[in-house]
N, CA and C atoms as a LAMMPS dump frame, in Angstrom:
ITEM: TIMESTEP
0
ITEM: NUMBER OF ATOMS
390
ITEM: BOX BOUNDS ff ff ff
-5.0000000000000000e+02 5.0000000000000000e+02
-5.0000000000000000e+02 5.0000000000000000e+02
-5.0000000000000000e+02 5.0000000000000000e+02
ITEM: ATOMS id mol type element x y z
1 1 1 N -303.998 92.883 -61.858
2 1 2 C -304.455 94.186 -63.002
3 1 3 C -303.774 93.182 -64.517
4 2 1 N -304.438 92.753 -65.359
5 2 2 C -303.529 92.6 -66.553
6 2 3 C -303.594 94.06 -67.134
7 3 1 N -302.935 93.759 -68.648
8 3 2 C -302.817 94.883 -69.769
9 3 3 C -304.096 94.853 -70.603
10 4 1 N -304.917 95.869 -70.096
11 4 2 C -306.378 95.758 -70.678
12 4 3 C -306.775 96.271 -71.782
13 5 1 N -307.197 95.482 -72.509
14 5 2 C -307.721 95.98 -73.971
15 5 3 C -308.833 96.302 -74.112
16 6 1 N -308.899 97.023 -75.204
17 6 2 C -310.519 97.733 -75.306
18 6 3 C -310.886 97.268 -76.535
19 7 1 N -312.385 96.656 -77.075
20 7 2 C -312.388 96.359 -77.781
21 7 3 C -312.797 97.576 -79.078
22 8 1 N -312.076 96.896 -80.166
23 8 2 C -311.942 98.419 -81.236
24 8 3 C -313.581 99.262 -81.54
25 9 1 N -313.95 99.826 -82.301
26 9 2 C -315.1 100.557 -82.204
27 9 3 C -315.028 99.831 -83.987
28 10 1 N -314.73 98.955 -84.916
29 10 2 C -314.711 98.705 -86.017
30 10 3 C -313.663 97.189 -85.916
31 11 1 N -314.959 96.684 -86.434
32 11 2 C -315.053 95.051 -86.331
33 11 3 C -315.019 93.99 -87.312
34 12 1 N -313.892 94.254 -88.221
35 12 2 C -314.012 94.138 -90.177
36 12 3 C -313.465 92.166 -90.531
37 13 1 N -312.873 91.909 -88.838
38 13 2 C -312.058 90.52 -88.857
39 13 3 C -311.842 90.277 -88.055
40 14 1 N -311.723 88.906 -87.79
41 14 2 C -311.702 87.904 -86.566
42 14 3 C -310.563 87.14 -86.677
43 15 1 N -309.574 86.421 -85.279
44 15 2 C -308.763 85.683 -85.316
45 15 3 C -309.614 84.34 -85.117
46 16 1 N -308.526 83.787 -85.413
47 16 2 C -310.05 82.27 -85.834
48 16 3 C -310.082 82.054 -83.715
49 17 1 N -309.535 82 -82.699
50 17 2 C -310.2 82.609 -82.108
51 17 3 C -310.904 83.473 -81.195
52 18 1 N -311.516 84.699 -81.51
53 18 2 C -311.961 85.318 -81.772
54 18 3 C -313.539 85.149 -81.606
55 19 1 N -314.044 85.93 -80.567
56 19 2 C -315.923 86.373 -80.626
57 19 3 C -316.394 87.269 -80.515
58 20 1 N -317.165 87.026 -81.924
59 20 2 C -317.812 88.603 -81.902
60 20 3 C -319.606 88.894 -80.879
61 21 1 N -319.529 89.973 -80.317
62 21 2 C -320.469 89.692 -79.082
63 21 3 C -321.368 90.602 -79.442
64 22 1 N -322.346 90.738 -80.062
65 22 2 C -323.165 91.727 -80.174
66 22 3 C -324.881 91.596 -79.265
67 23 1 N -325.413 92.586 -79.161
68 23 2 C -326.949 93.156 -78.874
69 23 3 C -327.532 91.931 -80.378
70 24 1 N -328.499 91.274 -79.568
71 24 2 C -330.123 91.015 -80.788
72 24 3 C -331.088 91.171 -80.573
73 25 1 N -332.108 90.772 -81.286
74 25 2 C -333.286 90.801 -80.421
75 25 3 C -333.505 89.321 -80.778
76 26 1 N -334.923 88.738 -79.551
77 26 2 C -335.411 87.56 -79.164
78 26 3 C -335.244 86.198 -80.42
79 27 1 N -335.995 86.747 -81.247
80 27 2 C -335.879 86.569 -82.523
81 27 3 C -334.684 86.416 -83.371
82 28 1 N -333.986 86.604 -83.92
83 28 2 C -332.773 86.006 -84.312
84 28 3 C -332.36 87.403 -85.667
85 29 1 N -333.331 88.209 -85.718
86 29 2 C -333.793 89.13 -87.31
87 29 3 C -332.45 89.479 -86.901
88 30 1 N -331.186 89.387 -87.57
89 30 2 C -329.861 90.407 -87.709
90 30 3 C -330.229 90.972 -88.821
91 31 1 N -330.468 92.144 -88.7
92 31 2 C -331.17 92.794 -89.898
93 31 3 C -330.555 94.345 -89.7
94 32 1 N -330.719 94.481 -89.068
95 32 2 C -329.46 95.763 -88.623
96 32 3 C -328.41 96.215 -86.96
97 33 1 N -327.371 97.253 -87.729
98 33 2 C -326.59 97.047 -86.44
99 33 3 C -325.298 96.33 -86.421
100 34 1 N -324.57 96.397 -85.335
101 34 2 C -324.11 95.125 -84.538
102 34 3 C -324.271 93.293 -85.529
103 35 1 N -325.553 93.232 -84.759
104 35 2 C -326.443 92.417 -85.635
105 35 3 C -326.822 91.618 -86.999
106 36 1 N -326.692 93.037 -87.589
107 36 2 C -326.266 92.683 -89.298
108 36 3 C -324.662 92.368 -89.661
109 37 1 N -323.68 92.606 -89.268
110 37 2 C -322.342 92.108 -89.069
111 37 3 C -322.093 90.839 -88.894
112 38 1 N -322.47 90.606 -87.48
113 38 2 C -322.681 89.679 -87.082
114 38 3 C -323.371 88.103 -87.927
115 39 1 N -323.948 88.638 -88.816
116 39 2 C -324.954 87.831 -89.853
117 39 3 C -324.317 87.664 -90.816
118 40 1 N -323.649 88.896 -91.039
119 40 2 C -322.886 88.494 -92.544
120 40 3 C -321.433 87.691 -92.731
121 41 1 N -320.765 88.59 -91.361
122 41 2 C -319.309 87.752 -91.322
123 41 3 C -318.637 86.947 -90.175
124 42 1 N -319.264 87.042 -89.527
125 42 2 C -319.233 86.11 -88.359
126 42 3 C -319.944 85.275 -88.045
127 43 1 N -320.478 84.463 -88.711
128 43 2 C -321.435 82.802 -88.917
129 43 3 C -322.854 83.66 -87.823
130 44 1 N -323.188 84.559 -87.505
131 44 2 C -324.863 84.216 -86.857
132 44 3 C -325.76 84.269 -87.533
133 45 1 N -326.128 83.206 -87.154
134 45 2 C -328.282 82.488 -87.614
135 45 3 C -329.37 82.868 -87.275
136 46 1 N -329.463 83.555 -88.467
137 46 2 C -330.81 84.024 -88.249
138 46 3 C -331.615 82.804 -88.088
139 47 1 N -332.707 83.245 -87.238
140 47 2 C -333.574 83.24 -86.577
141 47 3 C -332.874 82.512 -85.153
142 48 1 N -331.862 82.499 -84.741
143 48 2 C -330.998 82.558 -83.43
144 48 3 C -330.865 84.026 -82.204
145 49 1 N -331.447 83.609 -82.104
146 49 2 C -331.187 85.784 -80.854
147 49 3 C -330.718 85.321 -79.552
148 50 1 N -330.397 83.765 -79.332
149 50 2 C -329.389 83.94 -78.308
150 50 3 C -327.731 83.25 -78.488
151 51 1 N -325.957 83.152 -77.32
152 51 2 C -325.874 82.23 -77.376
153 51 3 C -324.796 82.289 -78.451
154 52 1 N -323.912 81.225 -78.832
155 52 2 C -322.341 80.992 -79.457
156 52 3 C -323.427 80.219 -80.94
157 53 1 N -322.742 81.272 -82.334
158 53 2 C -323.33 80.425 -83.156
159 53 3 C -322.094 81.378 -85.344
160 54 1 N -321.447 80.484 -84.75
161 54 2 C -320.487 80.679 -86.209
162 54 3 C -318.993 81.192 -85.053
163 55 1 N -318.848 82.785 -85.051
164 55 2 C -317.69 83.302 -84.52
165 55 3 C -318.541 84.693 -83.52
166 56 1 N -319.855 83.792 -84.02
167 56 2 C -320.633 85.877 -83.189
168 56 3 C -321.202 84.68 -82.092
169 57 1 N -321.671 85.918 -80.333
170 57 2 C -322.164 85.5 -79.428
171 57 3 C -322.713 87.033 -79.52
172 58 1 N -324.755 86.049 -79.342
173 58 2 C -325.535 87.009 -79.17
174 58 3 C -326.222 87.288 -78.636
175 59 1 N -326.475 88.058 -77.713
176 59 2 C -326.944 88.764 -76.488
177 59 3 C -328.321 89.61 -76.198
178 60 1 N -329.18 89.377 -76.338
179 60 2 C -331.481 89.795 -77.058
180 60 3 C -330.867 91.421 -75.989
181 61 1 N -331.242 92.491 -75.886
182 61 2 C -331.151 93.389 -75.881
183 61 3 C -332.656 94.631 -75.952
184 62 1 N -333.967 93.993 -76.565
185 62 2 C -334.682 94.224 -77.33
186 62 3 C -336.242 94.078 -77.234
187 63 1 N -335.828 93.331 -75.862
188 63 2 C -336.951 92.447 -75.349
189 63 3 C -337.796 93.864 -74.259
190 64 1 N -337.372 94.883 -73.353
191 64 2 C -337.602 95.949 -72.627
192 64 3 C -336.496 96.387 -71.64
193 65 1 N -336.517 95.869 -70.548
194 65 2 C -335.391 96.779 -69.904
195 65 3 C -334.139 96.76 -69.937
196 66 1 N -333.362 98.029 -69.247
197 66 2 C -332.149 97.332 -69.329
198 66 3 C -332.295 95.926 -68.367
199 67 1 N -333.071 95.747 -66.765
200 67 2 C -333.137 94.933 -66.628
201 67 3 C -333.913 93.269 -66.796
202 68 1 N -334.314 92.915 -68.033
203 68 2 C -333.866 92.177 -69.218
204 68 3 C -332.863 90.894 -69.76
205 69 1 N -331.461 92.307 -69.755
206 69 2 C -330.868 92.348 -70.335
207 69 3 C -329.92 91.195 -69.472
208 70 1 N -329.464 91.261 -68.577
209 70 2 C -329.287 90.743 -67.248
210 70 3 C -328.728 89.46 -66.94
211 71 1 N -329.796 88.664 -67.242
212 71 2 C -329.89 87.163 -67.333
213 71 3 C -329.145 86.284 -68.481
214 72 1 N -329.224 87.167 -69.43
215 72 2 C -328.151 86.448 -71.013
216 72 3 C -327.341 86.674 -70.533
217 73 1 N -327.352 88.354 -70.012
218 73 2 C -325.302 89.154 -69.944
219 73 3 C -324.289 88.197 -68.469
220 74 1 N -324.762 87.614 -67.585
221 74 2 C -324.754 86.763 -66.723
222 74 3 C -324.319 85.471 -67.653
223 75 1 N -325.069 84.922 -68.613
224 75 2 C -325.182 83.149 -68.813
225 75 3 C -323.77 83.418 -69.505
226 76 1 N -323.824 84.921 -70.832
227 76 2 C -322.401 85.191 -71.007
228 76 3 C -321.603 84.355 -70.285
229 77 1 N -321.547 85.571 -69.399
230 77 2 C -319.864 86.166 -68.573
231 77 3 C -319.435 84.436 -67.804
232 78 1 N -320.413 83.819 -67.856
233 78 2 C -320.388 82.196 -66.537
234 78 3 C -319.613 80.984 -68.726
235 79 1 N -320.453 81.801 -70.046
236 79 2 C -319.946 80.614 -70.502
237 79 3 C -318.573 81.402 -71.311
238 80 1 N -318.095 82.378 -70.882
239 80 2 C -317.028 83.432 -71.336
240 80 3 C -315.195 82.64 -69.828
241 81 1 N -316.796 82.679 -68.886
242 81 2 C -315.861 82.151 -68.268
243 81 3 C -314.956 80.318 -67.794
244 82 1 N -315.941 80.272 -68.329
245 82 2 C -315.575 78.8 -68.941
246 82 3 C -315.176 77.982 -70.072
247 83 1 N -314.502 79.238 -70.76
248 83 2 C -314.612 78.97 -72.052
249 83 3 C -313.068 79.843 -72.909
250 84 1 N -312.486 79.693 -71.888
251 84 2 C -310.687 80.829 -71.847
252 84 3 C -310.327 80.121 -73.726
253 85 1 N -310.001 79.402 -73.727
254 85 2 C -310.112 78.939 -75.357
255 85 3 C -310.152 80.32 -76.183
256 86 1 N -311.584 81.362 -76.209
257 86 2 C -311.793 81.959 -76.928
258 86 3 C -311.873 83.184 -76.405
259 87 1 N -311.635 84.789 -77.074
260 87 2 C -311.286 86.092 -77.164
261 87 3 C -312.998 86.444 -77.048
262 88 1 N -313.703 86.656 -76.266
263 88 2 C -314.951 87.608 -76.669
264 88 3 C -314.828 89.033 -77.069
265 89 1 N -315.192 89.037 -78.384
266 89 2 C -314.959 90.859 -78.467
267 89 3 C -316.542 91.701 -78.354
268 90 1 N -316.24 92.065 -77.079
269 90 2 C -317.683 92.776 -76.349
270 90 3 C -318.364 94.011 -77.804
271 91 1 N -319.458 94.194 -78.162
272 91 2 C -319.728 95.462 -78.723
273 91 3 C -320.283 95.976 -77.609
274 92 1 N -320.998 97.609 -77.825
275 92 2 C -321.624 98.771 -77.842
276 92 3 C -322.688 97.451 -77.744
277 93 1 N -322.602 96.742 -76.108
278 93 2 C -324.153 95.801 -76.615
279 93 3 C -325.822 96.495 -76.589
280 94 1 N -326.548 96.938 -76.671
281 94 2 C -327.989 98.002 -75.722
282 94 3 C -327.597 99.387 -76.6
283 95 1 N -326.67 100.037 -76.453
284 95 2 C -326.622 100.955 -76.89
285 95 3 C -325.964 101.53 -78.603
286 96 1 N -326.897 100.983 -78.941
287 96 2 C -327.165 101.385 -80.686
288 96 3 C -329.225 101.691 -81.166
289 97 1 N -329.265 100.441 -81.378
290 97 2 C -331.466 99.792 -82.021
291 97 3 C -331.875 100.283 -80.1
292 98 1 N -331.208 99.283 -79.668
293 98 2 C -331.87 99.181 -78.765
294 98 3 C -332.469 100.167 -77.551
295 99 1 N -330.721 101.855 -77.933
296 99 2 C -330.935 102.757 -77.388
297 99 3 C -331.518 103.153 -75.413
298 100 1 N -330.311 102.304 -75.437
299 100 2 C -329.783 102.057 -73.889
300 100 3 C -328.097 103.01 -73.975
301 101 1 N -327.462 103.472 -72.775
302 101 2 C -326.471 104.618 -72.722
303 101 3 C -325.379 103.074 -71.695
304 102 1 N -324.9 103.563 -72.182
305 102 2 C -323.001 103.209 -71.137
306 102 3 C -323.813 103.18 -69.759
307 103 1 N -323.709 103.93 -69.303
308 103 2 C -324.131 103.402 -67.791
309 103 3 C -325.229 102.957 -67.841
310 104 1 N -325.6 102.733 -68.056
311 104 2 C -327.308 102.01 -68.011
312 104 3 C -326.853 99.823 -68.057
313 105 1 N -326.174 99.836 -68.93
314 105 2 C -325.653 98.832 -70.079
315 105 3 C -324.214 98.123 -68.847
316 106 1 N -323.28 98.633 -68.675
317 106 2 C -322.045 98.333 -68.475
318 106 3 C -322.391 98.556 -67.154
319 107 1 N -322.621 97.903 -66.874
320 107 2 C -322.881 97.831 -64.947
321 107 3 C -323.25 96.333 -65.249
322 108 1 N -324.012 96.176 -66.212
323 108 2 C -324.083 94.082 -66.66
324 108 3 C -323.577 93.267 -66.488
325 109 1 N -322.289 94.343 -66.464
326 109 2 C -320.87 93.76 -67.227
327 109 3 C -319.577 93.35 -65.99
328 110 1 N -320.019 93.732 -65.115
329 110 2 C -318.927 93.715 -64.22
330 110 3 C -318.258 92.66 -63.726
331 111 1 N -319.458 91.122 -63.403
332 111 2 C -318.436 90.645 -63.39
333 111 3 C -317.149 89.416 -64.873
334 112 1 N -317.361 90.7 -66.009
335 112 2 C -316.062 90.342 -66.63
336 112 3 C -315.427 91.211 -66.948
337 113 1 N -315.447 92.358 -65.88
338 113 2 C -314.414 93.302 -66.014
339 113 3 C -313.786 92.558 -65.371
340 114 1 N -313.2 91.882 -65.098
341 114 2 C -311.728 91.191 -64.617
342 114 3 C -311.189 89.139 -65.778
343 115 1 N -312.034 89.303 -66.616
344 115 2 C -311.699 87.903 -67.301
345 115 3 C -310.638 88.6 -68.245
346 116 1 N -309.579 87.783 -68.409
347 116 2 C -308.995 88.121 -68.957
348 116 3 C -308.943 88.017 -70.675
349 117 1 N -310.307 86.718 -70.662
350 117 2 C -310.632 86.734 -72.991
351 117 3 C -312.125 87.412 -72.703
352 118 1 N -312.092 88.592 -72.167
353 118 2 C -313.394 88.787 -71.954
354 118 3 C -312.976 90.563 -72.337
355 119 1 N -312.745 90.957 -73.939
356 119 2 C -312.503 92.361 -73.862
357 119 3 C -313.877 93.578 -74.284
358 120 1 N -313.793 94.176 -73.598
359 120 2 C -315.15 95.668 -73.679
360 120 3 C -314.771 96.392 -73.67
361 121 1 N -315.772 97.572 -74.414
362 121 2 C -315.21 98.635 -74.93
363 121 3 C -314.893 99.899 -74.22
364 122 1 N -314.203 100.812 -74.395
365 122 2 C -313.858 101.934 -73.173
366 122 3 C -314.766 102.827 -72.101
367 123 1 N -315.547 102.736 -72.672
368 123 2 C -316.638 103.472 -72.086
369 123 3 C -317.497 102.603 -70.847
370 124 1 N -317.21 100.945 -71.187
371 124 2 C -318.619 100.425 -70.372
372 124 3 C -317.1 99.786 -69.234
373 125 1 N -315.698 100.233 -69.653
374 125 2 C -315.544 100.069 -68.733
375 125 3 C -314.51 100.843 -67.606
376 126 1 N -314.785 102.698 -68.198
377 126 2 C -314.716 103.325 -67.652
378 126 3 C -316.049 103.423 -66.593
379 127 1 N -316.543 103.369 -67.015
380 127 2 C -318.029 103.172 -66.003
381 127 3 C -317.812 101.967 -64.872
382 128 1 N -317.255 101.322 -65.183
383 128 2 C -317.648 99.76 -64.389
384 128 3 C -316.277 100.445 -63.271
385 129 1 N -314.891 100.851 -63.255
386 129 2 C -313.892 101.281 -62.957
387 129 3 C -314.087 102.558 -62.286
388 130 1 N -314.621 103.066 -62.423
389 130 2 C -315.666 104.725 -61.237
390 130 3 C -316.785 104.549 -60.808
């Protein structure tokens, strides 16, 4: 096991190699919550609801139940595993405007738990380790 970090509650700046991972909607209308932060500060592209854009990575969370988020998280985990040059700061995706709980969303990130370049929120890690 490595010396685990947790995603900070507030992210206002990123190092050159850091990526802000946020919950989006498929239309890429980044109007509120972490999506707005991604758009205003970290290069999220209006109209792009999925994937890497600037220093951000969008995972859609607004299209239905938590099961609809899983393919996008799986795609993100694969991307992160292939791109060790980046450090991915995962926000509490799905736990704001989308209305899910960490108990519902965290299990989707089980594949990222041991990726040293993926930083998860503390409550996600607690769910995954219990």
